[in-house]
Kinemage of the C-alpha trace (Angstrom):
@kinemage 1
@onewidth
@group {chain A} dominant
@subgroup {mainchain}
@vectorlist {calphas} color= white
{ca unk a 1} P 0.000 0.000 0.000
{ca unk a 2} L 1.392 3.394 -0.946
{ca unk a 3} L 1.439 6.231 1.506
{ca unk a 4} L -0.631 9.318 0.748
{ca unk a 5} L 1.674 12.242 -0.100
{ca unk a 6} L 2.001 14.975 2.478
{ca unk a 7} L 0.503 18.298 1.465
{ca unk a 8} L 2.590 21.458 1.630
{ca unk a 9} L -0.329 23.392 3.158
{ca unk a 10} L -3.100 22.734 5.621
{ca unk a 11} L -6.429 21.434 4.353
{ca unk a 12} L -8.046 24.682 5.501
{ca unk a 13} L -5.791 26.554 3.068
{ca unk a 14} L -7.136 24.312 0.309
{ca unk a 15} L -10.631 25.786 0.583
{ca unk a 16} L -14.043 24.180 1.054
{ca unk a 17} L -13.346 21.271 -1.310
{ca unk a 18} L -10.114 20.414 0.498
{ca unk a 19} L -8.150 17.518 -0.973
{ca unk a 20} L -11.237 15.759 -2.338
{ca unk a 21} L -11.012 14.783 -6.019
{ca unk a 22} L -13.758 15.281 -8.585
{ca unk a 23} L -15.940 12.143 -8.657
{ca unk a 24} L -19.219 13.119 -10.398
{ca unk a 25} L -19.988 15.739 -12.998
{ca unk a 26} L -23.210 16.989 -14.597
{ca unk a 27} L -23.831 19.494 -17.375
{ca unk a 28} L -27.308 21.019 -17.678
{ca unk a 29} L -27.996 23.094 -20.828
{ca unk a 30} L -24.252 23.224 -21.557
{ca unk a 31} L -23.332 22.641 -25.192
{ca unk a 32} L -25.157 19.725 -26.784
{ca unk a 33} L -24.566 17.488 -23.786
{ca unk a 34} L -27.399 15.709 -22.073
{ca unk a 35} L -27.889 16.165 -18.347
{ca unk a 36} L -26.537 12.678 -17.635
{ca unk a 37} L -24.532 12.287 -14.447
{ca unk a 38} L -20.959 11.493 -15.453
{ca unk a 39} L -18.774 9.475 -13.064
{ca unk a 40} L -15.096 10.443 -12.979
{ca unk a 41} L -12.729 7.543 -12.449
{ca unk a 42} L -10.277 7.625 -9.595
{ca unk a 43} L -7.741 6.194 -12.050
{ca unk a 44} L -4.714 8.182 -13.107
{ca unk a 45} L -6.004 9.112 -16.579
{ca unk a 46} L -9.426 10.114 -17.866
{ca unk a 47} L -9.938 10.245 -21.623
{ca unk a 48} L -12.691 12.109 -23.434
{ca unk a 49} L -13.782 10.550 -26.694
{ca unk a 50} L -16.780 10.994 -28.911
{ca unk a 51} L -18.231 10.850 -32.386
{ca unk a 52} L -19.681 13.956 -33.986
{ca unk a 53} L -22.863 14.247 -36.030
{ca unk a 54} L -21.062 13.445 -39.283
{ca unk a 55} L -19.355 10.314 -37.989
{ca unk a 56} L -15.931 11.845 -37.339
{ca unk a 57} L -14.504 13.166 -34.105
{ca unk a 58} L -15.481 16.804 -34.763
{ca unk a 59} L -18.612 18.027 -33.002
{ca unk a 60} L -18.685 15.245 -30.406
{ca unk a 61} L -18.545 17.701 -27.504
{ca unk a 62} L -15.134 16.758 -26.131
{ca unk a 63} L -13.777 20.312 -26.103
{ca unk a 64} L -16.988 21.644 -24.556
{ca unk a 65} L -16.836 19.069 -21.762
{ca unk a 66} L -13.123 19.643 -21.137
{ca unk a 67} L -13.755 23.413 -20.981
{ca unk a 68} L -16.635 22.957 -18.531
{ca unk a 69} L -14.510 20.730 -16.270
{ca unk a 70} L -11.647 23.226 -16.384
{ca unk a 71} L -13.948 26.157 -15.566
{ca unk a 72} L -15.655 24.315 -12.708
{ca unk a 73} L -12.260 23.462 -11.223
{ca unk a 74} L -10.988 27.057 -11.486
{ca unk a 75} L -8.312 26.316 -14.058
{ca unk a 76} L -5.909 29.261 -14.273
{ca unk a 77} L -6.470 29.712 -18.020
{ca unk a 78} L -10.149 30.427 -17.356
{ca unk a 79} L -9.413 32.906 -14.574
{ca unk a 80} L -7.171 35.194 -16.617
{ca unk a 81} L -8.866 38.363 -17.826
{ca unk a 82} L -12.365 37.580 -16.586
{ca unk a 83} L -14.380 34.489 -17.395
{ca unk a 84} L -17.927 35.770 -17.828
{ca unk a 85} L -18.041 36.549 -21.529
{ca unk a 86} L -16.188 33.331 -22.374
{ca unk a 87} L -18.191 31.125 -20.004
{ca unk a 88} L -21.494 32.040 -21.599
{ca unk a 89} L -20.197 30.505 -24.842
{ca unk a 90} L -20.561 27.134 -23.111
{ca unk a 91} L -24.356 27.476 -23.015
{ca unk a 92} L -26.498 25.497 -25.445
{ca unk a 93} L -26.723 27.330 -28.765
{ca unk a 94} L -29.281 26.087 -31.298
{ca unk a 95} L -27.282 27.366 -34.294
{ca unk a 96} L -24.143 25.526 -33.224
{ca unk a 97} L -26.227 22.427 -32.518
{ca unk a 98} L -27.912 22.783 -35.914
{ca unk a 99} L -31.345 22.141 -34.465
{ca unk a 100} L -34.595 24.022 -34.178
{ca unk a 101} L -36.036 21.637 -31.573
{ca unk a 102} L -34.530 23.557 -28.643
{ca unk a 103} L -33.984 27.273 -28.129
{ca unk a 104} L -30.774 28.895 -26.898
{ca unk a 105} L -30.265 28.311 -23.199
{ca unk a 106} L -30.573 31.558 -21.211
{ca unk a 107} L -28.675 29.790 -18.416
{ca unk a 108} L -27.052 26.463 -17.680
{ca unk a 109} L -25.363 24.643 -14.826
{ca unk a 110} L -22.200 22.707 -14.139
{ca unk a 111} L -22.487 20.491 -11.062
{ca unk a 112} L -19.331 18.926 -9.633
{ca unk a 113} L -19.188 16.458 -6.747
{ca unk a 114} L -15.967 15.916 -4.808
{ca unk a 115} L -15.158 13.180 -2.293
{ca unk a 116} L -12.263 10.942 -1.358
{ca unk a 117} L -12.298 7.263 -2.210
{ca unk a 118} L -13.016 5.227 0.890
{ca unk a 119} L -14.852 8.045 2.664
{ca unk a 120} L -18.634 7.965 2.960
{ca unk a 121} L -20.505 9.859 0.279
{ca unk a 122} L -21.973 11.977 3.065
{ca unk a 123} L -18.537 13.635 3.252
{ca unk a 124} L -18.924 14.852 -0.343
{ca unk a 125} L -19.038 18.510 -1.349
{ca unk a 126} L -21.194 19.510 -4.313
{ca unk a 127} L -20.355 22.674 -6.229
{ca unk a 128} L -22.891 24.244 -8.589
{ca unk a 129} L -21.924 26.827 -11.174
{ca unk a 130} L -24.661 28.813 -12.877
{ca unk a 131} L -23.733 30.364 -16.214
{ca unk a 132} L -26.073 32.856 -17.846
{ca unk a 133} L -26.059 35.136 -20.870
{ca unk a 134} L -26.558 38.282 -18.775
{ca unk a 135} L -24.614 39.644 -15.810
{ca unk a 136} L -23.604 38.159 -13.511
{ca unk a 137} L -22.402 35.656 -16.095
{ca unk a 138} L -20.995 33.161 -13.570
{ca unk a 139} L -22.157 32.412 -10.032
{ca unk a 140} L -21.116 29.531 -7.770
{ca unk a 141} L -22.721 27.898 -4.728
{ca unk a 142} L -21.674 24.833 -2.764
{ca unk a 143} L -23.024 22.577 -0.038
{ca unk a 144} L -22.202 19.319 1.719
{ca unk a 145} L -23.543 16.083 0.278
{ca unk a 146} L -24.467 15.029 -3.236
{ca unk a 147} L -26.969 17.315 -4.953
{ca unk a 148} L -27.604 16.721 -8.642
{ca unk a 149} L -30.434 17.476 -11.056
{ca unk a 150} L -32.790 14.573 -11.679
{ca unk a 151} L -35.524 14.020 -14.231
{ca unk a 152} L -36.757 11.673 -16.911
{ca unk a 153} L -36.336 14.314 -19.650
{ca unk a 154} L -33.955 17.178 -20.357
{ca unk a 155} L -36.726 19.651 -19.507
{ca unk a 156} L -37.320 17.963 -16.147
{ca unk a 157} L -33.564 18.004 -15.425
{ca unk a 158} L -33.311 21.696 -16.333
{ca unk a 159} L -36.312 22.503 -14.126
{ca unk a 160} L -34.893 20.481 -11.233
{ca unk a 161} L -31.471 22.108 -11.712
{ca unk a 162} L -33.031 25.543 -11.183
{ca unk a 163} L -34.751 24.211 -8.034
{ca unk a 164} L -31.500 22.730 -6.684
{ca unk a 165} L -29.705 26.017 -7.393
{ca unk a 166} L -32.374 28.016 -5.565
{ca unk a 167} L -32.239 25.625 -2.584
{ca unk a 168} L -28.464 25.890 -2.154
{ca unk a 169} L -27.295 28.234 0.598
{ca unk a 170} L -26.060 31.611 -0.562
{ca unk a 171} L -25.056 34.170 -1.343
{ca unk a 172} L -23.506 32.973 -4.577
{ca unk a 173} L -19.791 33.459 -5.125
{ca unk a 174} L -18.751 35.522 -8.112
{ca unk a 175} L -16.360 34.476 -10.832
{ca unk a 176} L -13.542 36.370 -9.101
{ca unk a 177} L -14.068 34.729 -5.692
{ca unk a 178} L -14.998 31.084 -6.180
{ca unk a 179} L -11.528 29.706 -6.951
{ca unk a 180} L -9.948 30.631 -3.617
{ca unk a 181} L -13.052 29.898 -1.533
{ca unk a 182} L -13.421 26.399 -2.979
{ca unk a 183} L -9.883 25.368 -3.880
{ca unk a 184} L -7.667 27.664 -1.800
{ca unk a 185} L -4.896 29.913 -2.968
{ca unk a 186} L -2.332 27.229 -3.715
{ca unk a 187} L -1.209 26.035 -7.100
{ca unk a 188} L -3.734 23.830 -8.876
{ca unk a 189} L -3.017 21.585 -11.808
{ca unk a 190} L -5.496 20.528 -14.462
{ca unk a 191} L -4.296 18.784 -17.602
């Protein structure tokens, strides 16, 4: 059995998420992705693959998902120069999706659940990010436990997501404050 590496800072300095890794992920009205709950392996490598609408790899949503994960985890590239105007480009866009069945999303959500392997799921922390086309473009709330949007259809999931968001304790953190509050002020790495 390998020993867990010692951290160079206290867990308190790591923010509300602490040293918990990302374990579940959900996108609601983000890109063309469904609101399916996506488990994140505790393995060393996670690969994103997909087939686009024309059978090739383009348009499969890999870049959109990678961008959403990076934004939710306060990747430094997202935090440079303000994220609001760029974040709203993650929202569902009917022209990009080449469909008339759904309208542009006025808002969408990225839900991220963090907990350590071997710890009870009750020790989890769920972070919700609301992205909208108008200011404030990005808002973040978090709470203990696992809180995800449920529903049999995309409309039900989107409706439940708004309910979950409204039920989370506030006030919401702004795009300039969430990184340190959730993940601390230390160096983070996302590849």
